[in-house]
N, C-alpha and C positions, 0 to 999 in steps of 0.2 A: 201363908201369905208372903208374897214376894217383897223383899225389902226395897224401899225407894232409893236409898243411897247404897250403891254397891262399891265396896272397897277395891280399888284397882291395884296396879303394880306400884310398889313403894318407890319413893324417890331415890333411896340409897341403891336399890337394884338397878334403876335406870342409869344412875351415875356410874356405877361399876361396869355395866355393860358398855356404856359409851367410852370409858377409859380403855377397856379391853380391845374394843374395835379400833380405837385410835392407835394403840400400840401395834396391833396387827397390820394396819395400813402403813405405818411408818416402817416396819420391818420389811414388808413386801412391796415397798415403793419402787425399787429398781426392777422387780420382776413384772410390774404392771406396765412397763413401757411398751412392750409389743401390743398389749391390749389397747393402750391409748392410741398408738399409731393406727391400729385397725379401725378403731372408732373414728379417728380423724379422717381416714380414707373413705369411710362410709359416709361421713357427713360433708365431704368435699363438694358433692353435687349440690347440696343445700346451700353452701356458701356461694357457689356460682349463681344459684337461683336468687338468693338474696341480693346479689350484686346486679341483677338484671334491671331494676328500676333506675339505678344510677347510670347504667350504660344507655338506657333509653332516653334519659334526661339529657345526657351529653350529646346524644345523636340528634335530639330535637333542637338543642341550642345551636349545634353546628349547622343544621338545616335551615334555620330561620335567620342566619347571619346575613346582614345587609351587604350590598356590594361595596358600600363605603368602608365598612369595617374590614372587609377582605382586602381592599386596596391599601388601607393603612397598615394592616398586618404584613402585606406583601412588601411594602416599602421598608418596614422595620426589619423584616427577615433579610432583605437585600443588603441593608446596612450592616446587620450582624454578620452576614456571609462575607462581606468585604473585610470586616475587622478580623474575622477568624482566618480568612485567607492570608492576610498579612502576618498574623501570629504564626500560622502554620509554616510560612516560608522561613521565619526566624527560627522556629523550633526544628525545622529540617536541617538548618545549618548547625544548630547545637547538637542534634542527634548525630550527624556525621562527625563532628568534632569529638563527641563523646565516644563514638566507636573507635576513632583513631587513638584516643588516649587509652581506652581499654585494651586495644591491641598492643600498645607499647607496654602496658602493665601486665599483660598476660591474663586479663580477667575475661570471663565469658560475657558475651553481649546478651542482654535481656531481650527475649523475643516477645512479641505481642501475645498476650494471653487471651483465652476465650472469654467472651462477655455476652450476657443475655439481659435484655431489658425486661423487667417484671413490673407488674402493677399491684398496688396495695389494695387488698380486698376488704380487710377488716383491721380495726385499731382496738387495742386493749381497752376494755371498759373498766378494769380494775385500776384505781388511781395510784396504787402502790406497785404496779408492774408496767413496764414500758416495752411493748412489743407490737409488731404488726404482722399480718398474714398476707403472703404473696400468692399470686396465681400460677406459680411454678413449683413443681415438686420433684420426686424421684424420677418421674418419667422424663423430665428434662435433664436429669443428671445432677440436681441440687444435692448437696451433702451437708451434714452437720459440721459446723465450724467454718462454713464458707463466708468470705468477706462480702459485704454489701455496702455500696456507696451510691451517692447521688451526684448531681451536677456540681456540688460545692465541696463535698467532703465525705468522710466515712459516716455511715449510718449505724452499722452494727454488724452482727454475725448471725448466721442461721443456727438455731438451737433445736429445731424439731422439723422433721420432714415426713410428709405423707406422700401418697401416690401423685396427687394433683396440686397440692399446696405445700407451703413451708412457713414456719414461724421464725421471725427475725427478732432477736433481742437487741434493743437500742442501746447505744453506748452510754446513755444517761441513766440506765437502770442501776439500782444499787448493787446488783450482783455482777455487773460487767466491769472489766478492766482491760486496758489496752496499752501496750508499750509505745511510748512516743519519744520524740527528740525535738529539741528546739533548733530551728533552722539557722539561727544566728550564730550559735556556738557549739552545736551538736551535743548539748547536755541531755542525757537520757533520764526518763522518769516513767512512772506508771500513772495513767489517767483513770480515775475511778468515778463511776456514776454516783450522783448524789440523790437521785429520786426526783430532781427538778428537771423539767424537759429542756431547759436552756442553760444548764450549768453542769460542769464536771469539775473535778478537783485533782490536783497532783498530790499524791501521798508520799510521805517520808522524804521530803526534800530539805536538805540542810539549809540553815539560815544564811550560810555563807555562799550558797550556790548562786551563780550569776543568772538570775531570771528577772526580766523586766516586763512591765505592762505593755501589751501589744505584740509580744513574741508569738510567732506562729509555731504551732505544734503539728508535727507530721508523724506518720507511722514510722517506727524505727526498723521494723522487720524482724525484731527479736521475737522468739517464740514460734516463728514460721507460721503464724495464723493470719496476719494481715500483711499484704505486700508492702515493701518499703516505699516511702515518699508520698503517700496519699495524705492530703490535709485533714486534720482532725478538729482543731479548735484554736482559739486565740486567747492568750492570757488577758484577763480583765481586772483582777484584783490580787494583791499580794499583801499578806499580813505577817509581820515578823514580831511576835510577842516575846519579850524577854523571859517570860516564865515557861515558854514552850521550847521543846528540843528541835522542832521542825517548823518550817514556814507553812502557812495556810495559803495555798494558791488556788484560785478559782479561774476557770476558763469557760468560754462560751463556744459550744460546737458550731462549726461552720455550716453543717447541714441543717436544713429547715425541718427538724424532726416533728414539729407540731403540725405540719401541713404537707408532708411528703405524699406524693401519689405515684410517681414512677421512680424506680431505683435500678441499679445495675448490679447484677450478680457476676462475680469475678472468679474465674478458675485459675489455679496456680499454673505456672509454666512447667510443662512436663519435659521440655527439651533441654532444660538447664542442667548442665553437668559441671561439677566442680573441676577446676583445672588440675591436671595430673602433675604432681611435683616432679621436677627434673632432678635425677640422680647424677652423681659424679661419674658413675660408670657408664651413663648413657651419653656423655659428652664425647664427641669424636675427637681424636687427636688433631692438633693444629698441623697445617702443612709444613711449617718451619720445623716442628719437632720431628715429623716424619722424614724430611730431608736430612736432618741432623743424624737420625738413626741410620739412614742409608749410607751417609758419608763415613760414619764410624765403622760400619760393617766392611766397606771397601778398604779403608785404611788398615783394618785388621787382616 
């Protein structure tokens, strides 16, 4: 007679098997990166397919826009264009003055780097991870560690690249850090993500450091990961507890990380070369010294 209740695999065996598999996956985590990239490349067409309804919806909204709305937008764009033209004229003057100062100091002039506009295709569904997926990948030349900004400031950096897409880790993620400096006094610090989409914090800042609410934080260029001078955040709160060794400083990112749609991928300047130091042996003799040597030879 077949028994009604059949004894299955014991709970202890299942627990042991799960622990063993977990340890194996932890050890082989780095070796699984090529497999993850291959799977991501295979699934990239599906991500584009999932993005089709949104594209169709945007196209429909643009198609049914009324003439009045287009006229209002045209006037607003004309106003913004005039404002940008005026700012561009002032910036051109500052650029020329900066080039003259760099020439006097013997510093290399920073050339315009390559930039590509990318669109956000997917946002992280995990509340403990802050990342987005862009519609550009290795085929466009995107690489791991590449800087990503929007119209207002730094967004984050590329951490994973497939053939057609790339994943960007936002600067508010708990595993993200970025070197910054305060524009007011050039104080340098490290801005660390807090897991909150609109807050980052400055770590290990002494209580005596000159930091004020409202200070603008920009990239310092240290680490050679983010270009220097891009806006990052603005200091919102400073807490100096007598029982703590360091200040607790929180800042709000300037980029709208909770509603970004278009971002800018930035490539580093390849033509930048460090200035060659001038040696004493390379300096030609002065004309007066040369004439003095000639007169000495004649008198002899």
